[in-house]
C-alpha positions as CSV (number, residue, x, y, z in Angstrom):
1,M,-64.0,60.3,168.6
2,A,-66.2,58.9,166.0
3,D,-65.1,58.4,162.4
4,E,-66.6,61.0,160.0
5,S,-67.3,58.2,157.5
6,D,-69.5,56.5,160.0
7,S,-71.3,59.5,161.3
8,P,-74.7,59.8,159.9
9,G,-74.4,63.5,159.1
10,G,-70.9,63.4,157.6
11,P,-69.9,63.2,154.0
12,P,-69.9,59.8,152.3
13,A,-66.7,58.0,151.9
14,P,-65.1,58.4,148.5
15,D,-65.6,55.5,146.2
16,P,-62.2,54.4,144.7
17,D,-63.8,53.0,141.6
18,Q,-66.0,56.0,140.9
19,G,-63.4,57.5,138.5
20,N,-63.1,54.4,136.5
21,R,-66.8,54.0,136.2
22,L,-67.1,57.6,135.0
23,A,-64.3,57.1,132.5
24,R,-66.0,54.0,131.2
25,R,-69.3,55.8,130.8
26,L,-67.6,58.6,128.9
27,G,-65.7,56.1,126.7
28,L,-62.3,57.3,127.9
29,V,-61.1,54.0,129.1
30,S,-58.4,53.9,126.4
31,S,-57.1,57.3,127.6
32,L,-56.9,56.0,131.2
33,G,-54.6,53.3,130.1
34,Q,-56.7,50.3,131.4
35,P,-56.4,47.2,129.4
36,E,-59.4,45.4,128.0
37,E,-59.1,42.5,130.5
38,Q,-59.1,44.8,133.5
39,Q,-62.2,46.5,132.1
40,Q,-63.9,43.2,131.7
41,Q,-63.1,42.4,135.4
42,Q,-64.5,45.7,136.6
43,E,-67.7,45.0,134.6
44,Q,-68.1,41.6,136.3
45,Q,-67.6,43.2,139.7
46,Q,-70.3,45.8,138.9
47,E,-72.7,43.0,137.9
48,Q,-72.0,41.2,141.2
49,Q,-72.7,44.4,143.2
50,G,-76.0,44.8,141.4
51,E,-75.1,47.8,139.5
52,G,-75.9,46.1,136.1
53,P,-73.5,46.0,133.2
54,A,-72.2,49.3,132.0
55,P,-72.8,50.1,128.4
56,R,-70.0,48.9,126.3
57,R,-67.8,51.6,124.9
58,P,-65.6,51.3,121.9
59,T,-62.1,50.4,122.8
60,A,-59.1,51.9,121.2
61,G,-58.7,49.0,118.8
62,R,-62.3,49.1,117.8
63,L,-62.1,52.9,117.4
64,R,-59.0,52.5,115.2
65,V,-60.8,49.9,113.1
66,L,-63.8,52.2,112.8
67,L,-61.7,55.1,111.8
68,I,-59.9,53.0,109.3
69,R,-63.1,51.8,107.8
70,I,-64.5,55.3,107.6
71,G,-61.3,56.5,105.9
72,Y,-61.3,53.6,103.6
73,G,-64.9,54.2,102.6
74,T,-64.2,57.9,102.1
75,A,-61.1,57.1,100.0
76,T,-63.1,54.6,98.0
77,G,-65.8,57.1,97.4
78,L,-63.3,59.8,96.3
79,V,-61.7,57.3,94.0
80,A,-65.0,56.3,92.5
81,L,-66.0,60.0,92.1
82,G,-62.7,60.7,90.4
83,A,-63.1,57.7,88.2
84,L,-66.6,59.0,87.2
85,V,-65.2,62.4,86.4
86,L,-62.4,61.0,84.4
87,F,-64.8,58.7,82.6
88,A,-67.1,61.7,81.8
89,M,-64.1,63.7,80.5
90,A,-62.9,60.7,78.5
91,G,-66.4,60.3,77.0
92,S,-66.5,63.9,76.0
93,I,-63.0,63.8,74.4
94,S,-63.9,60.5,72.8
95,A,-67.1,61.9,71.3
96,H,-65.2,64.9,69.8
97,H,-62.5,62.6,68.5
98,Q,-65.1,60.2,67.1
99,A,-66.8,63.1,65.3
100,G,-63.5,64.1,63.7
101,L,-62.8,60.5,62.7
102,A,-66.3,60.2,61.2
103,E,-65.7,63.3,59.1
104,Q,-62.4,62.0,57.9
105,A,-64.0,58.6,57.2
106,Q,-66.8,60.3,55.2
107,D,-64.1,62.0,53.0
108,G,-62.5,58.7,52.6
109,F,-65.8,57.0,51.6
110,E,-66.5,59.7,49.0
111,A,-63.0,59.4,47.6
112,Q,-63.4,55.6,47.4
113,D,-66.7,56.1,45.6
114,R,-65.0,58.3,43.1
115,I,-62.3,55.8,42.6
116,T,-64.9,53.0,42.2
117,A,-66.8,55.1,39.6
118,A,-63.6,55.8,37.7
119,E,-62.6,52.2,37.7
120,Q,-66.1,51.2,36.5
121,G,-65.8,53.8,33.8
122,L,-62.5,52.4,32.7
123,E,-64.0,48.9,32.6
124,D,-66.8,50.2,30.4
125,M,-64.3,51.8,28.0
126,P,-63.5,49.8,24.9
127,S,-60.1,48.3,24.2
128,Q,-57.8,50.1,21.8
129,A,-58.6,47.6,19.0
130,E,-62.3,47.8,19.6
131,A,-62.3,51.6,19.7
132,Q,-60.4,51.7,16.4
133,R,-63.0,49.4,14.9
134,W,-65.8,51.7,16.1
135,L,-64.0,54.8,14.7
136,T,-63.4,53.1,11.4
137,R,-67.1,52.0,11.2
138,A,-68.3,55.5,11.9
139,T,-66.0,56.9,9.2
140,T,-67.0,54.3,6.7
141,V,-70.8,54.8,7.2
142,G,-70.3,58.5,7.1
143,A,-68.5,58.3,3.8
144,D,-71.3,56.1,2.4
145,L,-73.9,58.6,3.5
146,A,-72.0,61.4,1.8
147,E,-71.7,59.4,-1.4
148,A,-75.5,58.9,-1.4
149,Q,-76.2,62.6,-0.9
150,N,-73.8,63.4,-3.7
151,T,-75.8,61.1,-6.0
152,Y,-78.8,63.2,-5.1
153,L,-76.9,66.3,-6.1
154,D,-75.8,64.9,-9.4
155,H,-79.4,64.2,-10.4
156,T,-80.9,67.5,-9.5
157,G,-82.1,70.2,-11.9
158,P,-83.8,69.7,-15.3
159,I,-83.6,66.5,-17.3
160,T,-80.7,66.6,-19.8
161,T,-80.0,64.2,-22.6
162,D,-76.6,65.4,-23.6
163,D,-74.7,62.3,-22.3
164,L,-77.2,59.8,-23.8
165,P,-76.5,57.9,-27.1
166,E,-77.9,59.5,-30.2
167,Q,-78.6,56.3,-32.2
168,T,-80.1,52.9,-31.4
169,P,-77.7,50.0,-31.3
170,G,-79.5,48.1,-34.1
171,P,-81.0,44.6,-34.3
172,G,-80.1,42.5,-31.3
173,G,-78.1,45.2,-29.6
174,R,-78.7,46.9,-26.3
175,D,-77.7,50.2,-24.7
176,E,-78.4,52.1,-21.5
177,C,-81.8,53.4,-22.7
178,H,-83.2,50.0,-23.6
179,P,-84.5,49.2,-20.1
180,Y,-86.6,52.3,-20.0
181,L,-88.2,52.1,-23.5
182,D,-91.4,50.2,-24.0
183,D,-91.1,50.0,-27.8
184,L,-87.5,48.9,-28.5
185,P,-86.2,50.0,-31.9
186,T,-85.4,47.1,-34.2
187,T,-83.4,49.0,-36.7
188,T,-80.5,51.4,-36.4
189,R,-81.8,54.9,-36.3
190,D,-81.6,58.1,-34.3
191,Y,-83.4,58.2,-31.0
192,T,-86.3,60.5,-30.9
193,E,-86.3,63.4,-28.3
194,E,-89.2,61.7,-26.5
195,E,-87.3,58.5,-26.3
196,L,-84.2,60.2,-24.9
197,T,-86.3,62.1,-22.3
198,T,-87.9,58.9,-21.2
199,C,-84.5,57.3,-21.0
200,A,-83.0,60.2,-18.9
201,E,-86.0,60.1,-16.5
202,G,-85.6,56.4,-16.1
203,L,-81.9,56.7,-15.4
204,R,-82.4,59.4,-12.8
205,Q,-85.1,57.4,-11.0
206,S,-83.0,54.3,-11.0
207,A,-80.1,56.2,-9.5
208,I,-81.9,57.9,-6.6
209,G,-85.0,55.7,-6.3
210,G,-83.5,53.3,-3.8
211,L,-81.3,55.7,-1.8
212,D,-83.9,56.3,0.9
213,R,-84.0,52.5,1.6
214,T,-80.2,52.5,1.7
215,L,-80.0,55.4,4.1
216,T,-82.7,54.3,6.5
217,P,-80.8,51.5,8.4
218,H,-78.1,54.0,9.3
219,F,-80.3,56.4,11.3
220,S,-82.3,56.0,14.5
221,A,-86.1,56.6,14.5
222,G,-85.5,60.1,16.0
223,A,-83.3,61.1,13.1
224,R,-86.0,60.0,10.6
225,D,-88.7,62.1,12.3
226,S,-90.6,64.1,9.7
227,D,-91.4,66.9,12.3
228,G,-87.7,67.9,12.4
229,F,-84.8,67.3,10.0
230,N,-85.3,64.0,8.2
231,A,-81.9,62.5,7.8
232,V,-83.1,60.0,5.2
233,S,-84.2,62.8,2.9
234,Q,-82.1,64.7,0.4
235,W,-80.1,67.0,2.7
236,H,-79.7,69.8,0.1
237,A,-83.5,70.2,0.0
238,A,-83.4,71.8,3.5
239,I,-80.8,74.4,2.5
240,P,-82.6,77.6,1.4
241,A,-79.6,79.0,-0.5
242,L,-79.8,76.1,-3.0
243,D,-82.2,76.1,-5.9
244,D,-83.7,72.7,-6.5
245,D,-84.7,73.7,-10.1
246,A,-81.0,74.2,-11.0
247,S,-78.3,71.6,-11.3
248,L,-76.3,71.1,-8.1
249,A,-73.8,68.8,-9.6
250,G,-71.1,71.4,-8.8
251,Y,-71.5,70.9,-5.1
252,T,-70.1,68.1,-2.9
253,W,-70.8,66.6,0.5
254,T,-67.6,65.6,2.4
255,A,-67.5,63.3,5.5
256,H,-64.8,64.2,8.0
257,E,-63.1,61.4,9.7
258,A,-64.4,60.6,13.2
259,Q,-61.6,60.6,15.8
260,V,-63.2,61.5,19.2
261,F,-65.3,59.6,21.7
262,E,-67.8,61.4,23.9
263,Q,-68.4,60.5,27.6
264,D,-71.1,58.0,26.6
265,L,-68.9,56.4,24.0
266,A,-70.7,58.1,21.1
267,I,-68.8,59.4,18.1
268,R,-69.4,62.8,16.6
269,M,-69.4,63.0,12.8
270,V,-69.5,66.1,10.6
271,W,-70.3,66.6,6.9
272,T,-69.7,69.8,5.0
273,L,-71.3,70.9,1.7
274,T,-68.9,72.9,-0.4
275,E,-69.0,74.5,-3.8
276,D,-66.5,72.9,-6.1
277,E,-65.6,76.0,-8.1
278,T,-64.9,78.3,-5.2
279,G,-64.4,75.9,-2.3
280,R,-67.0,77.9,-0.3
281,T,-68.7,76.0,2.5
282,V,-72.5,76.3,2.0
283,A,-73.8,74.1,4.9
284,W,-72.7,71.5,7.4
285,L,-74.4,68.6,9.1
286,G,-73.5,67.2,12.5
287,G,-74.5,63.7,13.8
288,R,-73.9,61.4,16.7
289,F,-72.9,57.8,15.9
290,D,-73.7,55.1,18.5
291,P,-71.2,52.3,17.9
292,L,-73.3,49.9,20.0
293,V,-76.2,50.0,17.6
294,N,-74.3,51.3,14.5
295,K,-76.8,54.2,14.0
296,F,-76.7,58.0,13.7
297,D,-78.9,60.3,15.7
298,D,-79.1,63.8,17.0
299,M,-78.7,65.2,13.5
300,V,-78.4,69.0,13.2
301,L,-78.2,70.9,10.0
302,G,-76.5,74.4,9.8
303,T,-76.1,76.8,6.9
304,A,-73.1,79.1,6.3
305,A,-73.7,82.8,6.3
306,T,-73.6,84.6,3.0
307,A,-73.4,88.3,2.2
308,G,-76.3,90.0,4.0
309,E,-77.6,86.7,5.6
310,E,-77.1,84.9,8.9
311,G,-76.5,81.2,9.2
312,T,-78.9,79.0,11.2
313,E,-78.4,76.0,13.4
314,D,-81.9,74.8,14.2
315,G,-81.9,71.3,12.7
316,T,-84.4,72.2,10.0
317,G,-82.3,74.3,7.7
318,E,-84.9,77.1,7.6
319,D,-84.2,80.7,8.7
320,S,-85.8,84.1,8.7
321,T,-83.7,85.2,5.8
322,A,-85.2,82.5,3.6
323,D,-88.7,83.5,4.7
324,E,-87.9,87.2,3.9
325,A,-86.6,86.2,0.5
326,D,-89.8,84.2,-0.2
327,G,-91.8,87.2,0.9
328,D,-89.9,89.5,-1.5
329,T,-90.5,87.0,-4.3
330,A,-94.2,86.9,-3.6
331,A,-94.3,90.7,-3.5
332,G,-92.5,90.9,-6.8
333,D,-94.9,88.4,-8.4
334,G,-97.8,90.6,-7.2
335,A,-96.2,93.6,-8.7
336,D,-95.8,91.8,-12.0
337,D,-99.4,90.7,-11.9
338,Q,-100.5,94.3,-11.3
339,G,-98.3,95.5,-14.1
340,D,-99.9,92.9,-16.5
341,E,-103.5,94.0,-15.9
342,P,-103.3,97.1,-18.2
343,E,-102.0,94.9,-20.9
344,D,-104.9,92.5,-20.5
345,G,-107.3,95.4,-20.6
346,E,-105.8,96.6,-23.8
């Protein structure tokens, strides 16, 4: 009986290595438990039989290495992504924190600037001894100005000869009237009324003639401005309540001691004009003394209110009350003139 494997019509004989080749093609050699050396021998046998080398499949070791590399790469990526997220969060937190720190720093800078300005201000302040000298200087100059203005007051009003000598001193003698008389008497006799009037006018002019030059160095150019209150003038002349034609010897200007420094180191000074008999304050004058130049400026004259009048503080000493009074006087003069016309007609 013929063998079925040899018969031409029978089924082909099974190939014992067919399963291994299939496993190798499917890459399952590791699951079949074949070692790598046996796999290499089988590949060599296939090459000898003319089947050609089978495509190399990853072994279990290579597969593990591949999986490890993939896992490592994935883990590295995740770590990097997490780091980026943390970095972004840290940046946001840091920006918010930096903003808070910047705000706090700005407050600190402003406080430091205030401290620096205060320290600079303290450095600019005079010492106690220097400040006392400045105050004393302002008080002394203020008293001298008051004395000069009181001299003006003493020589107001009409000329009087009551206090002048009645007789000439005689041959070779001299008295207070001699400097103002052109023809000096050579004998002892009574002064004539004309000579006494000339003497009184000379004495007045001598007393007040140089006061404006004495006052000028103590005031700045602004205080000597003729458009406003001229501090070098006779202060009482700007007070409407006072009559220049009457004697003002019964009034006195008083300088009040300076004791306060302003922010710019200036010293405020105040003078008051009072009536000696009643003690009533008629007017006041305020000024600002600059100790660095030893001059007064910012002079303001104010008048005290009297019955039916309001005081002013405009630096000129003029007010509407005085204008109204002048108007009433003019109206009264006009009425007198009208009243005189019939008499002239008669």
